[in-house]
C-alpha positions as CSV (number, residue, x, y, z in Angstrom):
1,M,26.7,138.1,235.0
2,V,26.8,136.2,231.4
3,V,25.2,133.0,230.6
4,Y,26.9,131.1,227.2
5,A,24.8,128.3,225.4
6,A,25.9,125.7,222.8
7,D,24.1,123.3,221.2
8,H,24.8,119.9,219.5
9,M,27.3,118.3,222.1
10,T,28.1,115.0,221.0
11,D,30.1,114.7,224.0
12,R,30.1,115.3,227.7
13,P,33.5,117.3,227.5
14,Q,32.4,119.5,225.1
15,A,30.9,121.3,228.1
16,R,34.2,122.2,229.4
17,Q,35.2,123.4,226.1
18,L,32.5,126.1,226.4
19,L,33.6,127.0,229.6
20,A,37.1,127.3,228.4
21,Q,35.9,129.6,225.8
22,A,33.5,132.0,228.1
23,I,36.9,132.0,230.1
24,R,38.8,133.2,227.3
25,E,36.5,135.6,226.3
26,Q,35.6,137.2,229.1
27,Y,38.8,137.1,231.3
28,G,41.3,136.6,228.3
29,L,42.7,133.6,230.5
30,F,44.0,130.2,228.3
31,P,44.4,127.6,228.7
32,L,41.5,126.6,231.2
33,P,42.8,127.0,234.7
34,A,42.6,124.4,236.9
35,V,39.2,123.0,238.0
36,E,38.4,122.0,241.8
37,T,35.2,120.8,243.3
38,G,34.0,121.6,246.3
39,R,32.7,118.9,249.1
40,R,29.4,119.0,248.3
41,G,30.8,119.0,244.1
42,K,30.6,122.5,243.0
43,P,33.5,123.2,240.4
44,F,35.7,126.4,241.4
45,F,39.1,127.7,240.4
46,P,41.4,127.1,243.0
47,D,43.7,130.1,241.4
48,Y,40.8,132.7,240.7
49,P,38.9,132.5,243.7
50,G,37.3,135.8,242.3
51,I,35.5,133.8,238.9
52,H,32.7,131.8,239.9
53,F,30.8,129.4,237.7
54,N,28.7,127.0,236.7
55,L,28.0,124.4,233.9
56,S,24.7,122.3,232.7
57,H,23.7,120.2,229.7
58,S,21.0,118.2,229.1
59,A,21.4,115.9,226.0
60,A,22.9,118.2,223.2
61,L,22.6,121.5,225.1
62,V,25.0,123.4,227.4
63,L,24.3,126.7,229.4
64,C,27.7,128.0,231.3
65,A,27.1,130.7,233.9
66,L,30.2,133.0,234.9
67,D,30.1,135.9,237.2
68,S,32.2,137.4,240.4
69,T,30.1,136.0,242.6
70,P,28.2,132.5,243.2
71,V,26.1,131.1,240.4
72,G,23.8,127.9,238.8
73,A,22.8,127.2,235.7
74,D,20.6,124.3,234.7
75,V,19.2,123.4,231.3
76,Q,16.5,120.6,231.2
77,I,15.4,118.8,227.4
78,V,11.4,118.6,227.9
79,A,10.5,115.3,228.2
80,P,7.5,113.5,229.9
81,R,8.5,111.5,233.4
82,R,6.5,109.3,235.4
83,P,3.8,111.4,237.6
84,I,5.9,109.7,240.8
85,T,8.6,112.1,240.0
86,V,6.2,115.1,240.2
87,E,4.9,113.8,243.6
88,R,8.3,113.3,244.8
89,C,9.9,116.3,243.7
90,C,7.5,119.0,243.9
91,S,6.1,120.9,247.0
92,P,2.3,121.2,247.5
93,D,2.5,124.8,246.3
94,E,4.6,123.6,243.1
95,R,2.1,120.9,242.2
96,A,-0.6,123.8,242.3
97,W,1.4,125.8,240.2
98,L,1.9,122.9,238.0
99,R,-1.9,122.0,237.5
100,G,-2.6,125.7,237.2
101,R,-0.7,125.8,233.8
102,G,-2.2,122.7,232.6
103,D,0.2,120.2,233.7
104,N,2.4,120.2,230.9
105,W,5.7,119.1,231.2
106,D,7.7,122.0,229.8
107,D,6.5,123.9,233.2
108,F,8.1,120.9,234.8
109,A,11.3,121.3,233.1
110,L,11.4,125.5,233.9
111,L,10.7,124.3,238.0
112,W,13.6,121.5,237.4
113,S,15.8,123.9,235.9
114,L,15.1,126.7,238.8
115,K,15.1,124.3,241.7
116,E,18.6,122.7,240.4
117,A,20.0,126.2,239.2
118,L,19.2,127.3,243.1
119,V,21.2,124.8,244.9
120,K,23.9,125.3,242.1
121,Q,24.4,128.7,242.8
122,R,24.4,127.7,246.9
123,G,26.7,124.7,246.5
124,T,24.4,122.3,247.9
125,G,24.0,119.8,245.2
126,L,20.5,118.7,245.4
127,T,19.4,117.9,249.0
128,F,16.3,115.9,249.9
129,P,13.8,115.9,250.1
130,V,13.8,117.6,246.6
131,S,10.6,119.0,247.5
132,A,11.6,121.1,250.3
133,I,13.8,123.2,247.6
134,A,11.7,126.4,247.0
135,P,12.7,128.6,243.8
136,P,10.3,131.4,242.8
137,L,7.5,130.2,240.6
138,P,6.5,132.6,237.8
139,T,2.8,134.2,237.7
140,G,2.8,135.1,234.2
141,N,5.3,135.3,231.2
142,E,8.1,137.0,233.1
143,S,11.3,135.8,232.8
144,L,13.4,137.8,235.6
145,L,12.4,137.0,239.1
146,A,13.7,137.3,242.4
147,Q,13.6,135.6,245.8
148,D,15.6,136.2,249.2
149,G,18.2,138.5,247.7
150,L,18.7,136.1,244.6
151,W,18.1,136.6,240.9
152,F,16.5,133.9,238.5
153,R,16.7,134.3,234.6
154,L,14.1,131.9,232.8
155,Y,15.3,130.6,229.4
156,Q,13.5,128.5,226.9
157,G,13.7,127.4,223.1
158,E,12.3,124.3,221.1
159,G,12.3,121.3,223.4
160,W,14.3,122.6,226.6
161,R,13.8,124.7,229.3
162,G,17.1,126.4,231.3
163,A,17.3,129.0,233.9
164,A,20.5,130.9,235.5
165,C,20.4,132.3,239.4
166,G,23.1,134.7,240.8
167,L,23.3,137.7,243.1
168,T,23.3,140.0,240.3
169,P,20.5,139.6,237.5
170,P,21.3,137.0,234.7
171,P,21.4,138.7,231.2
172,E,18.1,138.5,229.3
173,Q,20.4,137.1,226.3
174,L,22.2,133.8,226.2
175,L,25.8,133.9,224.3
176,W,25.3,131.3,222.1
177,R,28.4,130.2,220.7
178,T,29.6,126.5,218.4
179,L,31.2,124.2,220.6
180,P,35.2,124.1,219.6
181,E,36.6,121.3,217.8
182,E,39.9,121.2,219.6
183,K,40.4,119.3,222.7
184,N,42.9,120.6,224.0
185,L,41.7,123.3,226.7
């Protein structure tokens, strides 16, 4: 698995530009192959069933994960939420985990990224109740987690948190790229 990242996104189509750059670098494919979406919204390359990808963007940040098996990725800007959000979206164990870590929004963004990466890897999308989506919770400062045959990697930076999930361990380092200027993919 490889995970690409970019910041300074100003327009949503730039996320696809990062995907195009990653596909070109990893597989030598140009232009970007046709993309379709599955029944529950997971994107895929119909002409390249052995290449799996997932994209996520939040504000100016973009993550793009690629692998030969299904992957999920998510990035979240850290921002305060209404307290009811935690009650509705987190299981009792997750709420206890958040309290134990000081009830800060950094950890909520990390937890939300883990949940999204998990459902994106599975291809199910967010299901309700969201509190039933149960990713592994870090017990310390580890960045690599495992659960039910899946690997999770945690990523973080100033004001953001992210996660990638797959059947193979996500890399420790993100491959940071500058978003291309061209619009032709």
